N, C-alpha and C positions, 0 to 999 in steps of 0.2 A: 275497198280502198279506191282512191282516185289518183292515178299516176298522171303527172303533167310533164310534157316535153315542150320546150320552147326553143326557137332559134331566131336569130336576127335576120330580118327581111333585108335583102340586098347587101349583105355584109361585105361582099367582095368589092362593092363600089364605095365603101366608106373610106374617107381620107385618113382616119385615125381609128383603127379597129380596137386598139388597146383601150383608148379612152371610151369608145362605145361600150365595150364590155364592162368597164368600171361603172358607167352610167346604168347599164342594165342591172348589174349586181346591186347597186344602191337602190334602184327602184323596187326590185324584188324583195330586198331586206325590209324596206318600209311597207310594202304591200302585204307582207305576210303577218304583220303585227295584229295580234288578237284573233287570228284564225286558227282553226283546229287542223294542225299539220302533223302528220306522222313523220315526215322528213322535210325540213326547211329547204328552200331553193338552194341549189348549188350548181356551180359550173362543171361541165363534164369535159368534152373534147371540142376544140374549135370554137364555134359560136353557139353551142348548145347548152341549155340549162335544164335541170330536172327538179322535181319536187313530188311529194306525196301528200294528199289531203285525206282526212278521214271521212269527209262527207262532200256531197255535191255542192252545197252552199259555199264551203271553203274553197273548193277548186275554182268555181266560176267567179267568186269574189276576188280571188287572187289575180285572175286574168284581167278583170275589169280595172282593178286598182293599178295594176302594172301598166296597162294601156294608157291610163290617165296620167301617170307619174313620169312617163318617159318624155324627154325633151323633143322639140321639133326636129325632124330629120332622122329620127330613130324609132323603129317599130319592131315588135316581136309578133310571131305567130305561135299559137299554142295548139297542141293536141292534148286532149283530155281523155283518158281511158278509164272506164269503170270496170273493176274486176278484182282479181286476186294479186297481191304483191307478196313475194317471198324473198327472204334475204339469203343470198348465196354466200356472202362474205362481208364483214364490216369494212374491208378495204383500208388502205393506208390513209386516205383523206376523204374519200367519198364512198358510200356503201355500194356494194355490187348486188343488184337485185334482179329478179326475174318475175314472171307471172303474166297472167292474161291481161291485167290492167296495162302493163307496159306494151304488150303487143297491140292492144287497142289504141293506146296513145300514139304509137308510131303510125298506125293506119290513119288516125285522125289528123295528125299534122301533115301527112302526105296529101290527104283530101283537101285540107286548107290551102296547101301550096298549089294544088291543081286548080282550085277555084281562082286563085290569084293569077295564075298563068292564063286563065280563060277570060281575064279582064275584070274579075271581081276583086279589085285591089283592096276593098274595104274588109274582105273576109280575113279575120285575124284569129278566130277561135273555132274549134270544131270538137264535138264530143262523139265518142264511140263507146258502145256498151259491149263488153265481151260476152260471148255465148255462155249462158249459165250464170251470169253475174247476179241475176235476181235472187239466186239462192245464197249469195255470199254477202251482200250488202243490203241494209235496210235503212232508208228507202233507196232503191236503185231504179233508174228509169227503165221502162220497157222499150221495145223497139219503137213503138208509137211515141213514147215520151222522149226518146232520143231525137226523133224528127222535130217534135215541138220545141225542144231545147235548142236545137241547131237553128230553127227558124228565128227564135228569140235572139240568139247570139248574132246572127247575121244583121238583124235590125239594130241591135245594140251597138255592134262594132261600126256599122255605117254611121249611126248618129254620132258616135265618139270621133270618127274620122273627119267629120264636118266641123268639129269644134275648133276654135282657136286655142292657142296654148294656155292663155289665162282662163278660159272657160274650163279647160280640162283640170287645171289646178284647183279652181273653185269647186268643181264636182268632186275631185279627189278628197279635198278637205272635208266637205260635207259628208261624204260616204265613210270617212274614217272618224267621224264623231265630233268634228269641230262645229261650233255654232255659226250662224250667219254673221254675227258680229265679229267673231274671231277671224273668219275667212275674209271678211271685208277689211279688217285692220291689216291682215297679212298682205293682202293684194292692193292695199291703198285704194279701196273702193268704198262707196257708200253702202250701208246696209240695204238700202232700197234697191241698189243695182243687183246685189246678190239675191234679194227676194224676187226680183223680176226674172232673173235667170232660173230660179227654182220653179217659177210658174210658167216659164217659157221653154228655152232650148234644153234645159236639164230635166224637165218634168218627167218625161217618159222613162228616161234611164233611171232616175231616182225611184220611180214607182215600180219599175221592173225589178230593181235590186231589192226593194222591200219584199217582193214576193219570193225572190231567191233566198233571202235571209230566213224566210219561214221554213225552208227545207233543211235547216241546220239540225243535226242530230243532237238532242240534249245530252249534257254530260251525265254519266251514270251516277 
């Protein structure tokens, strides 16, 4: 399984934290549509959110969609952990879980936070693979695969951070299945403008995501 932990970047400096949390919840609910999730995103304590995906494709796609759907001035960082997830209790509102995937996700989000503190403000997502996870999940990244995935995530998140709000909305729409014509109509753009974006600023992210989609585990 792939455990995800997210928290709001700079939450203490936000003028309206309640509204920010509502925006994050809405973005996560939209981002998870159509993905293979064992546990849909839910709020935990403070400014933290959690979720569980059944494959790497679902986990990384959820993070990208969420980054794109958030409004200007609001950002999340994600820690993704590959490993084992065990249920301790269903809980009253949210499940109580444990396992190596959660420990790896916590380590991952701490690493992402550390990168931001060292001036890598574009670092928004990090992946950690728990020891022995390769025997639990198929396909699970190896240690080398983890490094390659994190290199891709750094480049992906930097590209997204440089996009304007409209460009992020256009990319989100395309990644969630809308046609260029539908996106153009929604954004009051010409179809040619959307096509130019697909061949220009959005090209690398779209191509990278198509490779991530290929990692999805087929339904049995």
